[in-house]
C-alpha positions in Angstrom: -0.4 9.2 33.8 2.0 11.7 35.5 4.0 8.9 36.9 4.2 7.3 33.6 5.7 10.5 32.1 7.8 11.1 35.2 9.3 7.4 35.1 9.8 8.4 31.4 12.8 10.9 31.5 15.7 8.5 32.3 14.8 6.1 29.3 17.2 5.7 26.5 16.5 9.0 24.3 15.6 6.7 20.6 13.3 9.7 19.6 16.1 11.9 18.8 18.0 9.3 17.3 20.4 8.9 20.1 19.7 4.9 20.4 21.1 2.6 18.0 18.5 -0.3 18.8 15.9 -1.5 20.4 13.5 1.1 18.9 12.4 1.3 15.1 10.8 4.8 14.8 9.3 6.1 11.0 7.5 8.8 11.9 5.1 9.9 14.1 2.4 9.4 11.6 3.1 5.9 11.5 3.2 5.5 14.9 0.0 7.3 15.5 -1.5 4.7 12.5 0.0 1.5 14.7 -1.3 2.7 17.8 -5.1 3.4 16.2 -4.5 -0.2 14.8 -3.3 -2.1 18.1 -6.1 0.0 19.9 -8.8 -1.1 17.7 -7.9 -4.9 18.7 -7.0 -4.3 22.3 -8.8 -6.3 23.6 -9.3 -9.1 21.2 -7.2 -12.4 21.9 -5.8 -14.9 18.6 -5.6 -18.4 21.2 -9.6 -18.7 19.6 -9.2 -17.8 15.7 -12.7 -19.3 15.4 -13.9 -16.2 18.0 -12.0 -13.7 15.8 -11.7 -14.4 12.1 -10.7 -10.5 11.6 -7.6 -11.8 13.4 -7.1 -14.7 11.4 -7.5 -12.9 8.2 -4.9 -10.4 9.3 -2.5 -12.9 9.9 -2.7 -15.5 7.2 -2.1 -12.0 5.3 0.5 -10.9 6.9 2.4 -14.3 6.7 1.6 -14.6 2.6 2.8 -10.4 2.5 5.7 -12.3 4.1 6.1 -15.6 2.0 5.8 -13.3 -1.2 8.5 -10.7 -0.2 10.8 -13.7 1.0 10.6 -15.6 -2.2 8.0 -18.4 -1.7 5.9 -20.2 -3.4 2.0 -21.0 -2.9 3.5 -23.7 -0.6 5.4 -21.7 1.6 3.3 -21.1 5.3 3.9 -19.8 8.7 2.6 -18.6 12.1 2.7 -15.0 13.6 5.1 -14.6 16.9 5.4 -12.5 19.6 9.4 -12.0 18.3 12.5 -13.4 16.9 13.2 -15.4 20.3 9.8 -17.4 19.6 10.1 -17.3 16.1 13.3 -19.1 16.3 12.1 -21.6 19.2 9.3 -22.4 17.1 11.5 -23.0 14.2 13.9 -25.2 16.3 10.6 -27.2 17.8 9.3 -27.8 14.6 12.8 -29.9 13.6 13.2 -31.5 16.5 9.6 -32.9 16.6 10.3 -34.0 12.4 13.0 -35.4 13.4 11.7 -37.6 16.2 9.1 -38.4 13.9 11.2 -39.2 10.4 14.5 -40.4 12.1 13.7 -41.6 15.7 17.0 -43.3 16.0 18.4 -39.8 16.8 17.9 -39.6 20.7 20.6 -36.7 21.0 19.6 -33.9 18.3 22.1 -31.8 17.1 22.1 -28.1 15.2 24.6 -26.5 13.6 25.1 -22.7 14.0 27.6 -19.9 13.9 29.5 -18.1 16.6 27.5 -15.0 15.2 24.3 -16.7 15.5 21.4 -15.4 17.9 21.7 -16.1 21.5 17.9 -16.6 20.6 19.0 -19.9 19.4 21.1 -21.0 22.4 17.9 -20.2 24.3 15.9 -22.3 21.9 18.3 -25.1 22.2 18.4 -25.0 25.7 14.8 -25.0 26.5 14.4 -28.2 23.8 17.1 -30.4 24.6 18.8 -29.7 21.1 22.9 -29.9 21.1 24.4 -26.7 19.9 27.3 -27.3 17.6 29.0 -23.8 17.2 31.4 -22.9 14.6 33.5 -20.2 13.6 33.2 -17.4 10.9 35.6 -16.7 8.7 37.8 -13.4 7.5 34.5 -11.7 6.2 33.0 -12.8 9.4 30.3 -14.8 7.4 30.0 -18.5 8.6 32.4 -21.2 7.4 31.1 -23.3 5.4 33.8 -25.7 5.2 33.5 -25.8 9.2 29.9 -26.6 8.7 30.7 -29.2 6.5 33.1 -30.8 8.7 30.8 -30.3 12.0 27.5 -32.6 10.6 27.3 -35.7 11.8 24.8 -38.5 12.7 22.9 -36.5 15.2 22.5 -33.7 13.1 18.7 -32.3 12.3 19.1 -28.7 11.2 21.9 -26.0 10.2 21.2 -22.2 10.8 22.5 -19.5 8.6 22.1 -15.3 9.3 21.0 -12.9 7.1 21.9 -10.7 8.1 24.3 -12.0 11.5 23.6 -9.5 14.3 27.3 -8.6 15.2 28.9 -7.6 11.7 25.8 -7.2 9.6 27.0 -9.7 6.6 24.9 -12.5 5.3 25.7 -15.9 6.0 26.9 -17.7 2.5 23.0 -19.4 2.6 23.4 -21.3 -1.0 26.5 -23.2 0.2 24.8 -23.8 3.3 21.4 -25.2 1.8 23.5 -27.2 -0.9 25.2 -29.0 1.8 21.7 -29.1 3.8 20.1 -30.7 0.6 22.9 -33.1 0.6 23.0 -34.4 4.0 18.9 -34.4 4.0 19.1 -31.7 6.2 16.8 -28.6 7.2 18.3 -24.9 6.8 16.9 -22.3 8.6 17.7 -18.7 8.1 17.5 -16.4 10.5 16.0 -12.8 8.9 14.3 -11.5 12.0 17.0 -8.4 11.4 17.1 -8.2 7.4 13.8 -9.9 6.5 11.5 -7.3 5.8 14.5 -5.0 4.4 16.9 -6.9 2.7 14.2 -8.0 -0.1 14.1 -4.3 -1.2 18.3 -3.7 -0.6 18.2 -6.7 -3.6 16.2 -4.2 -5.4 18.3 -1.2 -4.8 21.6 -3.5 -5.8 20.3 -4.9 -8.8 19.4 -1.2 -10.3 23.3 -0.3 -9.1 24.1 -3.4 -11.2 25.6 -5.3 -7.9 23.9 -8.6 -6.6 23.3 -9.4 -3.1 24.3 -12.9 -1.7 21.0 -14.9 -2.3 19.3 -15.2 1.2 15.9 -16.4 0.8 13.5 -19.4 -0.5 14.6 -18.7 -4.2 17.6 -21.0 -3.0 16.8 -24.6 -2.8 17.2 -26.2 0.5 16.5 -23.4 2.4 13.4 -24.8 4.4 12.5 -22.0 7.0 12.9 -18.6 7.6 11.9 -16.6 11.0 11.8 -12.3 10.6 10.6 -9.9 12.8 8.2 -7.0 11.8 8.7 -4.7 14.6 12.3 -4.2 13.4 12.6 -3.4 9.7 8.5 -3.9 9.4 8.0 -0.9 11.4 5.4 -2.8 12.9 4.4 -2.3 16.8 6.0 -5.0 19.5 5.6 -7.8 19.8 5.8 -9.2 16.1 7.5 -11.6 13.8 6.6 -14.5 11.7 7.8 -17.9 11.3 7.7 -19.3 7.8 7.7 -23.0 6.9 8.5 -24.2 3.1 5.6 -26.7 3.3 2.5 -27.3 5.6 3.8 -30.5 6.2 7.2 -29.0 8.0 4.8 -26.3 10.0 2.5 -29.0 11.4 5.8 -30.2 13.6 5.3 -26.5 15.1 1.8 -26.9 16.2 0.5 -28.4 20.1 -2.6 -30.3 20.3 -4.1 -31.9 23.3 -7.1 -33.9 23.1 -7.8 -34.9 26.5 -8.4 -32.0 28.3 -12.0 -31.7 30.7 -11.9 -28.3 29.7 -12.2 -29.0 25.7 -10.2 -29.7 22.8 -6.8 -27.3 23.1 -4.6 -26.6 19.9 -1.8 -24.0 19.6 0.0 -23.0 16.7 3.1 -21.1 18.8 4.8 -20.8 21.5 2.4 -18.6 23.5 -1.5 -19.1 24.4 -3.0 -15.9 24.4 -1.8 -13.5 21.4 -2.7 -9.6 21.6 -4.6 -8.7 18.6 -3.7 -5.5 18.4 -0.3 -6.7 17.3 -1.4 -8.7 14.9 -3.5 -5.7 13.5 -0.9 -3.2 13.7 1.7 -5.6 11.3 -0.9 -5.6 9.0 -1.3 -1.9 9.6 2.2 -1.2 8.9 2.5 -3.5 5.3 -0.2 -2.3 3.6 0.0 1.2 4.4 3.2 1.6 3.7 3.4 -1.0 0.6 6.5 -2.1 -1.9 7.4 1.5 -2.8 6.9 2.7 0.8 9.2 0.5 2.3 11.7 0.6 -0.8 12.0 4.3 -0.4 12.5 4.1 3.5 15.3 1.5 2.6 16.7 4.0 0.4 17.3 6.4 2.7 18.4 4.4 5.3 21.1 2.9 3.2 22.2 6.5 2.5 22.6 7.1 6.3 24.5 3.6 6.7 26.5 4.6 3.9 27.3 8.1 5.8 27.8 6.5 9.2 30.3 3.8 7.8 32.3 6.3 5.6 32.5 9.0 8.7 33.7 6.5 10.9 36.1 5.2 8.4 37.8 8.7 8.0 38.4 8.8 11.8 42.1 7.9 12.5 42.1 4.7 14.5 38.9 3.4 13.6 37.2 1.3 10.8 34.2 -0.8 10.4 34.3 -4.8 10.1 33.6 -6.6 7.2 31.2 -5.7 4.5 27.6 -5.2 5.8 25.2 -5.9 3.6 22.4 -3.0 4.8 22.1 -0.7 7.9 23.7 -2.9 10.5 27.2 -2.5 11.2 29.9 -2.5 14.1 33.5 -0.3 14.3 36.8 -1.6 16.2 39.6 0.9 17.0 43.3 0.0 16.2 44.5 2.6 18.6 42.9 4.4 21.7 40.4 2.1 23.9 37.2 1.6 22.0 35.3 1.3 25.5 37.0 4.0 26.8 35.6 5.8 23.5 32.3 4.2 24.3 31.9 5.7 28.1 32.9 9.3 26.8 29.9 8.8 23.9 27.4 7.7 26.7 28.3 11.1 28.8 27.4 13.0 25.6 24.2 11.7 25.6 24.8 8.4 23.0 23.5 5.2 24.0 26.1 2.7 23.0 26.2 -1.0 22.6 28.9 -2.9 23.0 29.9 -5.6 21.6 32.9 -8.6 22.2 35.2 -10.9 20.1 36.2 -8.4 18.7 35.8 -5.6 21.3 33.2 -3.6 19.1 30.9 -0.7 18.9 27.4 -1.4 17.1 24.6 0.4 15.2 21.8 -0.3 13.9 20.2 2.4 11.4 16.6 3.7 11.4 15.2 6.3 9.5 15.5 8.3 13.1 19.3 8.4 12.7 19.2 11.1 9.6 19.3 14.0 11.0 22.3 13.1 13.7 24.9 11.8 11.1 27.0 14.9 11.4 26.8 15.4 15.0 27.4 11.6 16.2 30.9 11.6 13.8 31.5 14.9 15.7 31.4 13.6 19.4 32.6 10.3 18.0 35.9 12.1 16.6 36.2 14.2 19.4 36.0 11.5 21.9 38.6 9.9 20.1 40.9 12.6 20.4 40.2 12.7 24.1 40.6 8.8 24.7 44.1 9.1 22.6 45.1 12.0 24.8 44.1 10.5 27.8 44.7 6.8 27.9 44.2 6.2 31.6 40.4 6.0 30.7 40.7 2.9 29.9 41.1 1.7 33.5 37.7 3.6 34.5 33.8 2.7 34.0 32.8 0.5 32.0 35.6 0.5 29.8 37.9 -1.1 32.7 35.0 -3.9 33.0 34.8 -4.8 29.3 38.2 -4.6 28.7 38.8 -7.3 31.5 36.3 -9.5 29.6 38.0 -9.1 26.6 41.3 -10.6 28.0 40.0 -13.8 29.9 40.6 -16.6 27.5 37.7 -18.4 26.2 39.0 -21.9 28.0 40.1 -20.1 31.1 37.9 -21.5 34.3 37.4 -17.2 34.9 34.8 -17.5 32.0 32.3 -19.2 34.1 32.5 -16.2 36.6 30.9 -14.2 33.6 27.9 -16.1 33.2 27.5 -15.8 37.1 28.1 -12.3 37.4 25.5 -11.3 34.2 22.9 -13.7 36.4 23.8 -12.0 39.9 23.2 -8.4 37.7 20.1 -9.4 36.2 18.9 -10.3 39.8 19.8 -7.1 41.2 18.0 -5.6 38.6 14.9 -7.0 39.3 14.9 -6.9 42.7 12.1 -5.5 44.6 13.0 -1.6 45.4 
């Protein structure tokens, strides 16, 4: 245990709100509840639902609660997974296998997604032999519907929209995408891994203020599946997500069954075989303990913190928030001093910085842990901007030089291929035995 505590000393400081991704912390009491629930089912395995009816019941109830939040009726069904990547992979598998059954003439299936869609969808396409057709976003960073319409072809099997898209935190035009999907008899998956357990409450708060939120869930005819992560704004333990389908018939294409094994009959609802019971129990505990009112109050606080940070960033000369974020996920750019040099200085001040490209931006995801750091973050950010303005040579040093060089390589240049090679080598180096 002493060694474990020592190993943590150089990890990102999420507890004090100095990290803006990866960890979603509500409170110490809530975390202890998750640990207790997880520990109670630490050894249980959801591989065999007959052996552990407790896990089966909790999973069914988690799926039911998620479907209820996301506009689903009694037909909407699904499964718990280990996270957003698995949920998205299961969605892609279901559409691919459904196309194999209903449209056997399609031998080279395609899916259409925006450039802002999560890379886990590209990974799923790579694994499953689906060709991704990537379309641009409009000036508001939302999926370009006209480009989608033009991209639909004879091999298209489904469309993907995001609620919200991770880079700029905006909801794609789901009603328009759903109408297109219906007109062409295609599926529409809404990736709500980030927003699935927050947007329903944002919608309520917007309505109370006399505003509307872009419809994004099963209440929109034509939305045929959704993914939503419990371990993000559901504030459950990792790893927990849900994949939801409009009908049981569609979900059936997600399953895998093998009846010829000498070890017995085998069936699996998701990618994983062994599934930790603790993650299911902790997700159930999070949803039932917080309840709708708890999530509503928490969303209200998170939105207030997000607005304070966005307003503060927009007031710093040269900086501006991109687009019109729909919840608590957003990015900002610099129209003056080098943004990545600013990021380097912020990291020296103890902040963990998430950098983006196309356009170059710094990304933030707000949780209750950030309520107390608004003033200090904005003060450090303003000081960093002023320092880089006075010392533009910082753009040629550290991470700023590396990211700056990448951002200036044209997309169609041969050198872009070297970027992937470099990333691969970097990952290999990280996991080389010490």
